[in-house]
N, C-alpha and C positions, 0 to 999 in steps of 0.2 A: 546417655552414657555411650551409646554407639557412635554418636557424632563426635564426642570428645575423643574417643579412641581413634577415629579417622583423622582428626586433627593431629593427634600425637604421632600417628604413623607418618603423616606427611612431614612433620617437623624432623622426624628421625630418618627420613629418606626411604621409608618402607612403603613405597607407593602402591605396590600390589595389594598389600593388606588394607591400605586406606581405601582403595577402589572397591575391594570386597565389602567393606563396611558401608560405604555409600550405596553400593548396589543393593545391599540388604535393606537399607533405609527406604530406598525407592520402591522396593518390592512389597513393603508392608504399608499399612495405613498410618504413616507417620506425620502426615500433613506437609511433608516436604515435596518439592518438585525439582525437576532438573534445573530450572532457573535458579533455585537456591544455591546450587553447586556451581553453575556456570558463571554466576556473578560474584561469588564469594572469593575474595583475594587470597584467603588462606589455602585454597585449593589450586592456586595458580600453577604450582609445579606439576600438577597433573594434567592441565589443560591440553597439552600437545601429545600426550601419550595415547597410542592407539586403543589401549584397553579402556581408558577413561572416555574417549570419544565414542567407542562402541557402547559403553554403559549408558551414555547420554542418549544415543540414538535408540537404544532398546527401550528406554523408559520415557522418551519424549512424548509419545502419543498416549501412553498409559496413565500419565500423571498430569494431564491438562487440568488447570483449575476450573 
């Protein structure tokens, strides 16, 4: 459900809320990794945002498969 909300926030242009949801998913044992978000075209509007890039850096090493 959290992933669905993140997608909805992106579609609505509410990027900050989307990043918060994605950050939460990466902080728990959800089975998702940063690569899941870096390669997902649905999140493309976030890719260049500093907050998104910081979230990816923060979780890149903690969620290695």
